[in-house]
Every structure is written in C-alpha cells, then in structure tokens.
CHARMM-style PDB file with segment names, atoms N, HN, CA, C and O in Angstrom:
ATOM      1  N   MET     1       6.511   3.799 -16.334  1.00  0.00      PROA
ATOM      2  CA  MET     1       5.626   4.629 -15.540  1.00  0.00      PROA
ATOM      3  C   MET     1       6.349   5.029 -14.264  1.00  0.00      PROA
ATOM      4  O   MET     1       7.006   4.205 -13.628  1.00  0.00      PROA
ATOM      5  N   ALA     2       6.227   6.271 -13.899  1.00  0.00      PROA
ATOM      6  HN  ALA     2       5.693   6.941 -14.415  1.00  0.00      PROA
ATOM      7  CA  ALA     2       6.808   6.782 -12.669  1.00  0.00      PROA
ATOM      8  C   ALA     2       5.707   7.310 -11.773  1.00  0.00      PROA
ATOM      9  O   ALA     2       4.708   7.841 -12.258  1.00  0.00      PROA
ATOM     10  N   ILE     3       5.881   7.171 -10.486  1.00  0.00      PROA
ATOM     11  HN  ILE     3       6.692   6.739 -10.092  1.00  0.00      PROA
ATOM     12  CA  ILE     3       4.924   7.713  -9.521  1.00  0.00      PROA
ATOM     13  C   ILE     3       5.328   9.160  -9.241  1.00  0.00      PROA
ATOM     14  O   ILE     3       6.453   9.424  -8.818  1.00  0.00      PROA
ATOM     15  N   HSD     4       4.410  10.088  -9.477  1.00  0.00      PROA
ATOM     16  HN  HSD     4       3.496   9.873  -9.821  1.00  0.00      PROA
ATOM     17  CA  HSD     4       4.692  11.501  -9.244  1.00  0.00      PROA
ATOM     18  C   HSD     4       4.147  11.976  -7.904  1.00  0.00      PROA
ATOM     19  O   HSD     4       4.677  12.917  -7.313  1.00  0.00      PROA
ATOM     20  N   ALA     5       3.092  11.329  -7.424  1.00  0.00      PROA
ATOM     21  HN  ALA     5       2.661  10.564  -7.904  1.00  0.00      PROA
ATOM     22  CA  ALA     5       2.507  11.674  -6.131  1.00  0.00      PROA
ATOM     23  C   ALA     5       1.709  10.471  -5.644  1.00  0.00      PROA
ATOM     24  O   ALA     5       1.239   9.661  -6.442  1.00  0.00      PROA
ATOM     25  N   ILE     6       1.561  10.364  -4.327  1.00  0.00      PROA
ATOM     26  HN  ILE     6       1.943  11.023  -3.679  1.00  0.00      PROA
ATOM     27  CA  ILE     6       0.817   9.243  -3.748  1.00  0.00      PROA
ATOM     28  C   ILE     6       0.140   9.720  -2.467  1.00  0.00      PROA
ATOM     29  O   ILE     6       0.664  10.584  -1.764  1.00  0.00      PROA
ATOM     30  N   ASN     7      -1.027   9.151  -2.169  1.00  0.00      PROA
ATOM     31  HN  ASN     7      -1.452   8.449  -2.740  1.00  0.00      PROA
ATOM     32  CA  ASN     7      -1.764   9.606  -0.991  1.00  0.00      PROA
ATOM     33  C   ASN     7      -1.458   8.793   0.267  1.00  0.00      PROA
ATOM     34  O   ASN     7      -2.043   9.054   1.318  1.00  0.00      PROA
ATOM     35  N   VAL     8      -0.574   7.835   0.181  1.00  0.00      PROA
ATOM     36  HN  VAL     8      -0.099   7.623  -0.673  1.00  0.00      PROA
ATOM     37  CA  VAL     8      -0.210   7.031   1.352  1.00  0.00      PROA
ATOM     38  C   VAL     8       0.798   7.829   2.185  1.00  0.00      PROA
ATOM     39  O   VAL     8       1.873   8.184   1.701  1.00  0.00      PROA
ATOM     40  N   ARG     9       0.441   8.101   3.425  1.00  0.00      PROA
ATOM     41  HN  ARG     9      -0.432   7.813   3.818  1.00  0.00      PROA
ATOM     42  CA  ARG     9       1.295   8.943   4.272  1.00  0.00      PROA
ATOM     43  C   ARG     9       2.314   8.145   5.081  1.00  0.00      PROA
ATOM     44  O   ARG     9       3.354   8.683   5.460  1.00  0.00      PROA
ATOM     45  N   ASN    10       2.036   6.884   5.349  1.00  0.00      PROA
ATOM     46  HN  ASN    10       1.191   6.447   5.042  1.00  0.00      PROA
ATOM     47  CA  ASN    10       2.942   6.066   6.146  1.00  0.00      PROA
ATOM     48  C   ASN    10       3.921   5.372   5.199  1.00  0.00      PROA
ATOM     49  O   ASN    10       3.613   4.334   4.615  1.00  0.00      PROA
ATOM     50  N   GLN    11       5.098   5.967   5.064  1.00  0.00      PROA
ATOM     51  HN  GLN    11       5.348   6.810   5.539  1.00  0.00      PROA
ATOM     52  CA  GLN    11       6.101   5.464   4.140  1.00  0.00      PROA
ATOM     53  C   GLN    11       7.391   5.200   4.903  1.00  0.00      PROA
ATOM     54  O   GLN    11       7.868   6.048   5.656  1.00  0.00      PROA
ATOM     55  N   PHE    12       7.949   4.008   4.695  1.00  0.00      PROA
ATOM     56  HN  PHE    12       7.562   3.319   4.083  1.00  0.00      PROA
ATOM     57  CA  PHE    12       9.168   3.605   5.392  1.00  0.00      PROA
ATOM     58  C   PHE    12      10.199   3.142   4.371  1.00  0.00      PROA
ATOM     59  O   PHE    12      10.011   2.124   3.705  1.00  0.00      PROA
ATOM     60  N   LYS    13      11.278   3.890   4.254  1.00  0.00      PROA
ATOM     61  HN  LYS    13      11.430   4.717   4.795  1.00  0.00      PROA
ATOM     62  CA  LYS    13      12.345   3.520   3.336  1.00  0.00      PROA
ATOM     63  C   LYS    13      13.240   2.499   4.027  1.00  0.00      PROA
ATOM     64  O   LYS    13      13.582   2.655   5.199  1.00  0.00      PROA
ATOM     65  N   GLY    14      13.614   1.460   3.299  1.00  0.00      PROA
ATOM     66  HN  GLY    14      13.336   1.333   2.347  1.00  0.00      PROA
ATOM     67  CA  GLY    14      14.466   0.439   3.892  1.00  0.00      PROA
ATOM     68  C   GLY    14      15.045  -0.493   2.850  1.00  0.00      PROA
ATOM     69  O   GLY    14      14.921  -0.265   1.647  1.00  0.00      PROA
ATOM     70  N   ARG    15      15.680  -1.549   3.334  1.00  0.00      PROA
ATOM     71  HN  ARG    15      15.780  -1.735   4.312  1.00  0.00      PROA
ATOM     72  CA  ARG    15      16.273  -2.570   2.463  1.00  0.00      PROA
ATOM     73  C   ARG    15      15.669  -3.923   2.795  1.00  0.00      PROA
ATOM     74  O   ARG    15      15.389  -4.234   3.953  1.00  0.00      PROA
ATOM     75  N   ILE    16      15.477  -4.713   1.758  1.00  0.00      PROA
ATOM     76  HN  ILE    16      15.705  -4.460   0.817  1.00  0.00      PROA
ATOM     77  CA  ILE    16      14.947  -6.057   1.966  1.00  0.00      PROA
ATOM     78  C   ILE    16      15.990  -6.888   2.699  1.00  0.00      PROA
ATOM     79  O   ILE    16      17.131  -7.016   2.255  1.00  0.00      PROA
ATOM     80  N   LYS    17      15.575  -7.447   3.827  1.00  0.00      PROA
ATOM     81  HN  LYS    17      14.648  -7.343   4.188  1.00  0.00      PROA
ATOM     82  CA  LYS    17      16.467  -8.279   4.632  1.00  0.00      PROA
ATOM     83  C   LYS    17      16.323  -9.747   4.248  1.00  0.00      PROA
ATOM     84  O   LYS    17      17.313 -10.469   4.128  1.00  0.00      PROA
ATOM     85  N   GLU    18      15.066 -10.185   4.054  1.00  0.00      PROA
ATOM     86  HN  GLU    18      14.261  -9.599   4.151  1.00  0.00      PROA
ATOM     87  CA  GLU    18      14.821 -11.601   3.766  1.00  0.00      PROA
ATOM     88  C   GLU    18      13.508 -11.748   3.019  1.00  0.00      PROA
ATOM     89  O   GLU    18      12.570 -10.975   3.218  1.00  0.00      PROA
ATOM     90  N   ILE    19      13.457 -12.754   2.155  1.00  0.00      PROA
ATOM     91  HN  ILE    19      14.219 -13.382   1.993  1.00  0.00      PROA
ATOM     92  CA  ILE    19      12.209 -13.110   1.472  1.00  0.00      PROA
ATOM     93  C   ILE    19      11.961 -14.588   1.709  1.00  0.00      PROA
ATOM     94  O   ILE    19      12.799 -15.429   1.385  1.00  0.00      PROA
ATOM     95  N   VAL    20      10.798 -14.899   2.282  1.00  0.00      PROA
ATOM     96  HN  VAL    20      10.117 -14.216   2.545  1.00  0.00      PROA
ATOM     97  CA  VAL    20      10.377 -16.287   2.474  1.00  0.00      PROA
ATOM     98  C   VAL    20       9.340 -16.566   1.398  1.00  0.00      PROA
ATOM     99  O   VAL    20       8.203 -16.100   1.475  1.00  0.00      PROA
ATOM    100  N   THR    21       9.746 -17.330   0.397  1.00  0.00      PROA
ATOM    101  HN  THR    21      10.669 -17.709   0.334  1.00  0.00      PROA
ATOM    102  CA  THR    21       8.908 -17.556  -0.777  1.00  0.00      PROA
ATOM    103  C   THR    21       7.985 -18.742  -0.568  1.00  0.00      PROA
ATOM    104  O   THR    21       8.416 -19.811  -0.136  1.00  0.00      PROA
ATOM    105  N   GLY    22       6.718 -18.546  -0.879  1.00  0.00      PROA
ATOM    106  HN  GLY    22       6.367 -17.677  -1.230  1.00  0.00      PROA
ATOM    107  CA  GLY    22       5.727 -19.609  -0.841  1.00  0.00      PROA
ATOM    108  C   GLY    22       5.168 -19.826  -2.234  1.00  0.00      PROA
ATOM    109  O   GLY    22       5.494 -19.078  -3.156  1.00  0.00      PROA
ATOM    110  N   PRO    23       4.320 -20.851  -2.401  1.00  0.00      PROA
ATOM    111  CA  PRO    23       3.783 -21.134  -3.724  1.00  0.00      PROA
ATOM    112  C   PRO    23       2.842 -20.027  -4.242  1.00  0.00      PROA
ATOM    113  O   PRO    23       2.757 -19.802  -5.449  1.00  0.00      PROA
ATOM    114  N   VAL    24       2.146 -19.345  -3.338  1.00  0.00      PROA
ATOM    115  HN  VAL    24       2.215 -19.527  -2.357  1.00  0.00      PROA
ATOM    116  CA  VAL    24       1.194 -18.310  -3.751  1.00  0.00      PROA
ATOM    117  C   VAL    24       1.569 -16.939  -3.186  1.00  0.00      PROA
ATOM    118  O   VAL    24       1.562 -15.946  -3.913  1.00  0.00      PROA
ATOM    119  N   VAL    25       1.893 -16.881  -1.904  1.00  0.00      PROA
ATOM    120  HN  VAL    25       1.898 -17.687  -1.312  1.00  0.00      PROA
ATOM    121  CA  VAL    25       2.294 -15.623  -1.270  1.00  0.00      PROA
ATOM    122  C   VAL    25       3.683 -15.760  -0.664  1.00  0.00      PROA
ATOM    123  O   VAL    25       4.137 -16.860  -0.348  1.00  0.00      PROA
ATOM    124  N   SER    26       4.341 -14.632  -0.511  1.00  0.00      PROA
ATOM    125  HN  SER    26       3.973 -13.738  -0.768  1.00  0.00      PROA
ATOM    126  CA  SER    26       5.675 -14.592   0.078  1.00  0.00      PROA
ATOM    127  C   SER    26       5.719 -13.527   1.157  1.00  0.00      PROA
ATOM    128  O   SER    26       4.973 -12.549   1.109  1.00  0.00      PROA
ATOM    129  N   GLU    27       6.601 -13.723   2.135  1.00  0.00      PROA
ATOM    130  HN  GLU    27       7.207 -14.518   2.174  1.00  0.00      PROA
ATOM    131  CA  GLU    27       6.831 -12.737   3.184  1.00  0.00      PROA
ATOM    132  C   GLU    27       8.118 -11.990   2.858  1.00  0.00      PROA
ATOM    133  O   GLU    27       9.161 -12.601   2.623  1.00  0.00      PROA
ATOM    134  N   VAL    28       8.035 -10.673   2.845  1.00  0.00      PROA
ATOM    135  HN  VAL    28       7.188 -10.177   3.036  1.00  0.00      PROA
ATOM    136  CA  VAL    28       9.200  -9.844   2.548  1.00  0.00      PROA
ATOM    137  C   VAL    28       9.501  -9.009   3.784  1.00  0.00      PROA
ATOM    138  O   VAL    28       8.699  -8.161   4.176  1.00  0.00      PROA
ATOM    139  N   ASP    29      10.657  -9.247   4.399  1.00  0.00      PROA
ATOM    140  HN  ASP    29      11.309  -9.935   4.081  1.00  0.00      PROA
ATOM    141  CA  ASP    29      11.079  -8.474   5.567  1.00  0.00      PROA
ATOM    142  C   ASP    29      11.908  -7.295   5.099  1.00  0.00      PROA
ATOM    143  O   ASP    29      12.909  -7.455   4.401  1.00  0.00      PROA
ATOM    144  N   VAL    30      11.468  -6.090   5.502  1.00  0.00      PROA
ATOM    145  HN  VAL    30      10.655  -5.960   6.069  1.00  0.00      PROA
ATOM    146  CA  VAL    30      12.155  -4.859   5.132  1.00  0.00      PROA
ATOM    147  C   VAL    30      12.728  -4.240   6.397  1.00  0.00      PROA
ATOM    148  O   VAL    30      12.001  -3.967   7.352  1.00  0.00      PROA
ATOM    149  N   GLU    31      14.042  -4.020   6.396  1.00  0.00      PROA
ATOM    150  HN  GLU    31      14.633  -4.241   5.620  1.00  0.00      PROA
ATOM    151  CA  GLU    31      14.696  -3.398   7.542  1.00  0.00      PROA
ATOM    152  C   GLU    31      14.677  -1.887   7.353  1.00  0.00      PROA
ATOM    153  O   GLU    31      15.224  -1.361   6.384  1.00  0.00      PROA
ATOM    154  N   THR    32      14.034  -1.196   8.299  1.00  0.00      PROA
ATOM    155  HN  THR    32      13.589  -1.623   9.086  1.00  0.00      PROA
ATOM    156  CA  THR    32      13.921   0.264   8.255  1.00  0.00      PROA
ATOM    157  C   THR    32      14.580   0.836   9.510  1.00  0.00      PROA
ATOM    158  O   THR    32      14.871   0.085  10.441  1.00  0.00      PROA
ATOM    159  N   PRO    33      14.817   2.131   9.555  1.00  0.00      PROA
ATOM    160  CA  PRO    33      15.347   2.736  10.780  1.00  0.00      PROA
ATOM    161  C   PRO    33      14.429   2.526  11.988  1.00  0.00      PROA
ATOM    162  O   PRO    33      14.884   2.565  13.131  1.00  0.00      PROA
ATOM    163  N   SER    34      13.131   2.302  11.730  1.00  0.00      PROA
ATOM    164  HN  SER    34      12.762   2.270  10.801  1.00  0.00      PROA
ATOM    165  CA  SER    34      12.166   2.082  12.810  1.00  0.00      PROA
ATOM    166  C   SER    34      12.051   0.622  13.209  1.00  0.00      PROA
ATOM    167  O   SER    34      11.370   0.316  14.187  1.00  0.00      PROA
ATOM    168  N   GLY    35      12.681  -0.276  12.499  1.00  0.00      PROA
ATOM    169  HN  GLY    35      13.235  -0.027  11.704  1.00  0.00      PROA
ATOM    170  CA  GLY    35      12.591  -1.709  12.774  1.00  0.00      PROA
ATOM    171  C   GLY    35      12.198  -2.471  11.516  1.00  0.00      PROA
ATOM    172  O   GLY    35      12.190  -1.923  10.414  1.00  0.00      PROA
ATOM    173  N   ILE    36      11.873  -3.745  11.706  1.00  0.00      PROA
ATOM    174  HN  ILE    36      11.879  -4.190  12.602  1.00  0.00      PROA
ATOM    175  CA  ILE    36      11.514  -4.621  10.595  1.00  0.00      PROA
ATOM    176  C   ILE    36      10.021  -4.487  10.284  1.00  0.00      PROA
ATOM    177  O   ILE    36       9.185  -4.525  11.187  1.00  0.00      PROA
ATOM    178  N   ILE    37       9.699  -4.332   9.008  1.00  0.00      PROA
ATOM    179  HN  ILE    37      10.378  -4.302   8.275  1.00  0.00      PROA
ATOM    180  CA  ILE    37       8.322  -4.361   8.533  1.00  0.00      PROA
ATOM    181  C   ILE    37       8.204  -5.572   7.625  1.00  0.00      PROA
ATOM    182  O   ILE    37       9.027  -5.759   6.729  1.00  0.00      PROA
ATOM    183  N   THR    38       7.185  -6.398   7.848  1.00  0.00      PROA
ATOM    184  HN  THR    38       6.516  -6.246   8.576  1.00  0.00      PROA
ATOM    185  CA  THR    38       6.969  -7.576   7.019  1.00  0.00      PROA
ATOM    186  C   THR    38       5.760  -7.351   6.133  1.00  0.00      PROA
ATOM    187  O   THR    38       4.666  -7.048   6.611  1.00  0.00      PROA
ATOM    188  N   ALA    39       5.972  -7.504   4.841  1.00  0.00      PROA
ATOM    189  HN  ALA    39       6.860  -7.750   4.453  1.00  0.00      PROA
ATOM    190  CA  ALA    39       4.885  -7.401   3.868  1.00  0.00      PROA
ATOM    191  C   ALA    39       4.578  -8.800   3.358  1.00  0.00      PROA
ATOM    192  O   ALA    39       5.490  -9.568   3.052  1.00  0.00      PROA
ATOM    193  N   VAL    40       3.299  -9.131   3.265  1.00  0.00      PROA
ATOM    194  HN  VAL    40       2.558  -8.507   3.513  1.00  0.00      PROA
ATOM    195  CA  VAL    40       2.873 -10.393   2.651  1.00  0.00      PROA
ATOM    196  C   VAL    40       2.287 -10.027   1.297  1.00  0.00      PROA
ATOM    197  O   VAL    40       1.229  -9.403   1.208  1.00  0.00      PROA
ATOM    198  N   ILE    41       2.992 -10.426   0.244  1.00  0.00      PROA
ATOM    199  HN  ILE    41       3.851 -10.933   0.316  1.00  0.00      PROA
ATOM    200  CA  ILE    41       2.567 -10.101  -1.114  1.00  0.00      PROA
ATOM    201  C   ILE    41       2.595 -11.375  -1.955  1.00  0.00      PROA
ATOM    202  O   ILE    41       3.165 -12.386  -1.545  1.00  0.00      PROA
ATOM    203  N   THR    42       1.984 -11.317  -3.120  1.00  0.00      PROA
ATOM    204  HN  THR    42       1.521 -10.495  -3.453  1.00  0.00      PROA
ATOM    205  CA  THR    42       1.981 -12.509  -3.965  1.00  0.00      PROA
ATOM    206  C   THR    42       3.398 -12.816  -4.429  1.00  0.00      PROA
ATOM    207  O   THR    42       4.214 -11.917  -4.630  1.00  0.00      PROA
ATOM    208  N   THR    43       3.667 -14.089  -4.593  1.00  0.00      PROA
ATOM    209  HN  THR    43       3.004 -14.819  -4.430  1.00  0.00      PROA
ATOM    210  CA  THR    43       4.962 -14.525  -5.101  1.00  0.00      PROA
ATOM    211  C   THR    43       5.161 -14.001  -6.521  1.00  0.00      PROA
ATOM    212  O   THR    43       6.282 -13.702  -6.933  1.00  0.00      PROA
ATOM    213  N   ARG    44       4.070 -13.895  -7.254  1.00  0.00      PROA
ATOM    214  HN  ARG    44       3.160 -14.138  -6.920  1.00  0.00      PROA
ATOM    215  CA  ARG    44       4.145 -13.319  -8.602  1.00  0.00      PROA
ATOM    216  C   ARG    44       4.653 -11.878  -8.546  1.00  0.00      PROA
ATOM    217  O   ARG    44       5.467 -11.477  -9.378  1.00  0.00      PROA
ATOM    218  N   SER    45       4.179 -11.096  -7.571  1.00  0.00      PROA
ATOM    219  HN  SER    45       3.518 -11.422  -6.895  1.00  0.00      PROA
ATOM    220  CA  SER    45       4.641  -9.718  -7.433  1.00  0.00      PROA
ATOM    221  C   SER    45       6.121  -9.660  -7.074  1.00  0.00      PROA
ATOM    222  O   SER    45       6.840  -8.787  -7.559  1.00  0.00      PROA
ATOM    223  N   VAL    46       6.583 -10.578  -6.232  1.00  0.00      PROA
ATOM    224  HN  VAL    46       5.998 -11.288  -5.839  1.00  0.00      PROA
ATOM    225  CA  VAL    46       8.011 -10.636  -5.895  1.00  0.00      PROA
ATOM    226  C   VAL    46       8.826 -10.809  -7.175  1.00  0.00      PROA
ATOM    227  O   VAL    46       9.845 -10.148  -7.374  1.00  0.00      PROA
ATOM    228  N   SER    47       8.361 -11.701  -8.029  1.00  0.00      PROA
ATOM    229  HN  SER    47       7.533 -12.238  -7.867  1.00  0.00      PROA
ATOM    230  CA  SER    47       9.049 -11.965  -9.289  1.00  0.00      PROA
ATOM    231  C   SER    47       8.969 -10.769 -10.238  1.00  0.00      PROA
ATOM    232  O   SER    47       9.985 -10.348 -10.792  1.00  0.00      PROA
ATOM    233  N   GLU    48       7.768 -10.222 -10.427  1.00  0.00      PROA
ATOM    234  HN  GLU    48       6.943 -10.564  -9.977  1.00  0.00      PROA
ATOM    235  CA  GLU    48       7.592  -9.114 -11.363  1.00  0.00      PROA
ATOM    236  C   GLU    48       8.335  -7.852 -10.937  1.00  0.00      PROA
ATOM    237  O   GLU    48       8.818  -7.101 -11.785  1.00  0.00      PROA
ATOM    238  N   LEU    49       8.430  -7.613  -9.623  1.00  0.00      PROA
ATOM    239  HN  LEU    49       8.038  -8.223  -8.934  1.00  0.00      PROA
ATOM    240  CA  LEU    49       9.161  -6.457  -9.110  1.00  0.00      PROA
ATOM    241  C   LEU    49      10.661  -6.733  -8.990  1.00  0.00      PROA
ATOM    242  O   LEU    49      11.448  -5.842  -8.670  1.00  0.00      PROA
ATOM    243  N   ARG    50      11.040  -7.991  -9.257  1.00  0.00      PROA
ATOM    244  HN  ARG    50      10.401  -8.715  -9.517  1.00  0.00      PROA
ATOM    245  CA  ARG    50      12.440  -8.436  -9.160  1.00  0.00      PROA
ATOM    246  C   ARG    50      13.032  -8.093  -7.792  1.00  0.00      PROA
ATOM    247  O   ARG    50      14.134  -7.555  -7.686  1.00  0.00      PROA
ATOM    248  N   LEU    51      12.258  -8.424  -6.742  1.00  0.00      PROA
ATOM    249  HN  LEU    51      11.363  -8.861  -6.829  1.00  0.00      PROA
ATOM    250  CA  LEU    51      12.699  -8.154  -5.380  1.00  0.00      PROA
ATOM    251  C   LEU    51      13.734  -9.182  -4.948  1.00  0.00      PROA
ATOM    252  O   LEU    51      13.631 -10.365  -5.273  1.00  0.00      PROA
ATOM    253  N   ALA    52      14.731  -8.712  -4.211  1.00  0.00      PROA
ATOM    254  HN  ALA    52      14.814  -7.751  -3.947  1.00  0.00      PROA
ATOM    255  CA  ALA    52      15.784  -9.583  -3.705  1.00  0.00      PROA
ATOM    256  C   ALA    52      16.376  -8.944  -2.456  1.00  0.00      PROA
ATOM    257  O   ALA    52      16.323  -7.725  -2.296  1.00  0.00      PROA
ATOM    258  N   PRO    53      16.943  -9.768  -1.564  1.00  0.00      PROA
ATOM    259  CA  PRO    53      17.605  -9.197  -0.391  1.00  0.00      PROA
ATOM    260  C   PRO    53      18.647  -8.159  -0.812  1.00  0.00      PROA
ATOM    261  O   PRO    53      19.410  -8.361  -1.756  1.00  0.00      PROA
ATOM    262  N   GLY    54      18.651  -7.045  -0.081  1.00  0.00      PROA
ATOM    263  HN  GLY    54      18.031  -6.881   0.686  1.00  0.00      PROA
ATOM    264  CA  GLY    54      19.572  -5.957  -0.371  1.00  0.00      PROA
ATOM    265  C   GLY    54      18.955  -4.851  -1.199  1.00  0.00      PROA
ATOM    266  O   GLY    54      19.479  -3.737  -1.223  1.00  0.00      PROA
ATOM    267  N   ASN    55      17.836  -5.134  -1.890  1.00  0.00      PROA
ATOM    268  HN  ASN    55      17.410  -6.038  -1.870  1.00  0.00      PROA
ATOM    269  CA  ASN    55      17.164  -4.093  -2.680  1.00  0.00      PROA
ATOM    270  C   ASN    55      16.625  -3.009  -1.762  1.00  0.00      PROA
ATOM    271  O   ASN    55      16.073  -3.295  -0.699  1.00  0.00      PROA
ATOM    272  N   GLU    56      16.793  -1.760  -2.184  1.00  0.00      PROA
ATOM    273  HN  GLU    56      17.242  -1.527  -3.047  1.00  0.00      PROA
ATOM    274  CA  GLU    56      16.188  -0.650  -1.464  1.00  0.00      PROA
ATOM    275  C   GLU    56      14.736  -0.533  -1.921  1.00  0.00      PROA
ATOM    276  O   GLU    56      14.455  -0.541  -3.119  1.00  0.00      PROA
ATOM    277  N   VAL    57      13.821  -0.424  -0.967  1.00  0.00      PROA
ATOM    278  HN  VAL    57      14.050  -0.417   0.007  1.00  0.00      PROA
ATOM    279  CA  VAL    57      12.396  -0.348  -1.272  1.00  0.00      PROA
ATOM    280  C   VAL    57      11.734   0.701  -0.388  1.00  0.00      PROA
ATOM    281  O   VAL    57      12.317   1.195   0.577  1.00  0.00      PROA
ATOM    282  N   LEU    58      10.517   1.017  -0.747  1.00  0.00      PROA
ATOM    283  HN  LEU    58      10.044   0.615  -1.531  1.00  0.00      PROA
ATOM    284  CA  LEU    58       9.684   1.902   0.054  1.00  0.00      PROA
ATOM    285  C   LEU    58       8.474   1.097   0.485  1.00  0.00      PROA
ATOM    286  O   LEU    58       7.683   0.670  -0.356  1.00  0.00      PROA
ATOM    287  N   ALA    59       8.320   0.884   1.788  1.00  0.00      PROA
ATOM    288  HN  ALA    59       8.962   1.230   2.471  1.00  0.00      PROA
ATOM    289  CA  ALA    59       7.157   0.172   2.320  1.00  0.00      PROA
ATOM    290  C   ALA    59       6.057   1.209   2.546  1.00  0.00      PROA
ATOM    291  O   ALA    59       6.231   2.158   3.312  1.00  0.00      PROA
ATOM    292  N   LEU    60       4.943   1.018   1.879  1.00  0.00      PROA
ATOM    293  HN  LEU    60       4.802   0.247   1.257  1.00  0.00      PROA
ATOM    294  CA  LEU    60       3.805   1.931   1.980  1.00  0.00      PROA
ATOM    295  C   LEU    60       2.721   1.256   2.794  1.00  0.00      PROA
ATOM    296  O   LEU    60       2.285   0.154   2.459  1.00  0.00      PROA
ATOM    297  N   VAL    61       2.284   1.907   3.861  1.00  0.00      PROA
ATOM    298  HN  VAL    61       2.638   2.802   4.133  1.00  0.00      PROA
ATOM    299  CA  VAL    61       1.293   1.317   4.758  1.00  0.00      PROA
ATOM    300  C   VAL    61       0.049   2.184   4.755  1.00  0.00      PROA
ATOM    301  O   VAL    61       0.099   3.360   5.115  1.00  0.00      PROA
ATOM    302  N   LYS    62      -1.067   1.598   4.347  1.00  0.00      PROA
ATOM    303  HN  LYS    62      -1.107   0.642   4.055  1.00  0.00      PROA
ATOM    304  CA  LYS    62      -2.348   2.304   4.375  1.00  0.00      PROA
ATOM    305  C   LYS    62      -3.333   1.382   5.079  1.00  0.00      PROA
ATOM    306  O   LYS    62      -3.516   0.232   4.680  1.00  0.00      PROA
ATOM    307  N   SER    63      -3.956   1.886   6.111  1.00  0.00      PROA
ATOM    308  HN  SER    63      -3.808   2.821   6.435  1.00  0.00      PROA
ATOM    309  CA  SER    63      -4.849   1.069   6.904  1.00  0.00      PROA
ATOM    310  C   SER    63      -6.069   1.872   7.309  1.00  0.00      PROA
ATOM    311  O   SER    63      -6.001   3.087   7.495  1.00  0.00      PROA
ATOM    312  N   THR    64      -7.179   1.178   7.440  1.00  0.00      PROA
ATOM    313  HN  THR    64      -7.235   0.191   7.289  1.00  0.00      PROA
ATOM    314  CA  THR    64      -8.385   1.848   7.907  1.00  0.00      PROA
ATOM    315  C   THR    64      -8.468   1.841   9.424  1.00  0.00      PROA
ATOM    316  O   THR    64      -9.337   2.489  10.007  1.00  0.00      PROA
ATOM    317  N   GLU    65      -7.563   1.107  10.063  1.00  0.00      PROA
ATOM    318  HN  GLU    65      -6.857   0.580   9.589  1.00  0.00      PROA
ATOM    319  CA  GLU    65      -7.596   1.018  11.525  1.00  0.00      PROA
ATOM    320  C   GLU    65      -6.187   0.899  12.069  1.00  0.00      PROA
ATOM    321  O   GLU    65      -5.358   0.171  11.524  1.00  0.00      PROA
ATOM    322  N   VAL    66      -5.922   1.623  13.150  1.00  0.00      PROA
ATOM    323  HN  VAL    66      -6.595   2.214  13.593  1.00  0.00      PROA
ATOM    324  CA  VAL    66      -4.669   1.501  13.869  1.00  0.00      PROA
ATOM    325  C   VAL    66      -5.035   1.194  15.318  1.00  0.00      PROA
ATOM    326  O   VAL    66      -5.764   1.955  15.955  1.00  0.00      PROA
ATOM    327  N   SER    67      -4.534   0.089  15.828  1.00  0.00      PROA
ATOM    328  HN  SER    67      -3.942  -0.529  15.311  1.00  0.00      PROA
ATOM    329  CA  SER    67      -4.820  -0.311  17.204  1.00  0.00      PROA
ATOM    330  C   SER    67      -3.626   0.015  18.076  1.00  0.00      PROA
ATOM    331  O   SER    67      -2.482  -0.013  17.622  1.00  0.00      PROA
ATOM    332  N   LEU    68      -3.902   0.326  19.334  1.00  0.00      PROA
ATOM    333  HN  LEU    68      -4.831   0.349  19.703  1.00  0.00      PROA
ATOM    334  CA  LEU    68      -2.853   0.612  20.313  1.00  0.00      PROA
ATOM    335  C   LEU    68      -2.988  -0.341  21.494  1.00  0.00      PROA
ATOM    336  O   LEU    68      -4.093  -0.719  21.885  1.00  0.00      PROA
ATOM    337  N   ALA    69      -1.852  -0.718  22.049  1.00  0.00      PROA
ATOM    338  HN  ALA    69      -0.955  -0.412  21.731  1.00  0.00      PROA
ATOM    339  CA  ALA    69      -1.817  -1.523  23.268  1.00  0.00      PROA
ATOM    340  C   ALA    69      -0.956  -0.784  24.278  1.00  0.00      PROA
ATOM    341  O   ALA    69       0.127  -0.305  23.942  1.00  0.00      PROA
ATOM    342  N   ARG    70      -1.417  -0.692  25.477  1.00  0.00      PROA
ATOM    343  HN  ARG    70      -2.297  -1.081  25.750  1.00  0.00      PROA
ATOM    344  CA  ARG    70      -0.631  -0.036  26.526  1.00  0.00      PROA
ATOM    345  C   ARG    70       0.450  -0.976  26.974  1.00  0.00      PROA
ATOM    346  O   ARG    70       0.196  -2.156  27.216  1.00  0.00      PROA
ATOM    347  N   ILE    71       1.666  -0.460  27.090  1.00  0.00      PROA
ATOM    348  HN  ILE    71       1.872   0.498  26.893  1.00  0.00      PROA
ATOM    349  CA  ILE    71       2.798  -1.309  27.544  1.00  0.00      PROA
ATOM    350  C   ILE    71       3.423  -0.744  28.786  1.00  0.00      PROA
ATOM    351  OT1 ILE    71       4.379  -1.314  29.310  1.00  0.00      PROA
TER     352      ILE     71
END
C-alpha cells in the first residue's frame, strides 16, 4: 500500500537519531532541520515498521490544540 495523499499538514522529514525501547511504548527521536521531534509509539509499531537509527522518516503531527508561550 502506498500513500497517495494525506490531510496532515505538519510534516517534518528527518532521520531517526535514537530509539528508547520500552516493554509497551518506545520513544523515537527524529532529527529534522527544525530540531528534534520525539514520537511516543508502541514498541510493536517500532518493530513492524522496522525503525532503526539512521532511517529516513516523515514525522506527521496532527493536533487539535497548539499552545504558545511568550519567551
């Protein structure tokens, strides 16, 4: 199956920097030109997607809320 179109507008292309594997969920750090994005996904998904450091991935971010903090 190939994805031909997607409605997620926040897309960040990058490479997996590190995976911290847990018994149920894992943290996947993706290095993008904008910085590091961390995804928390099931460990089963890490295995099924055959994710590993160095893999090129697309981080898709869809949220119902975006918060801002003044700096």
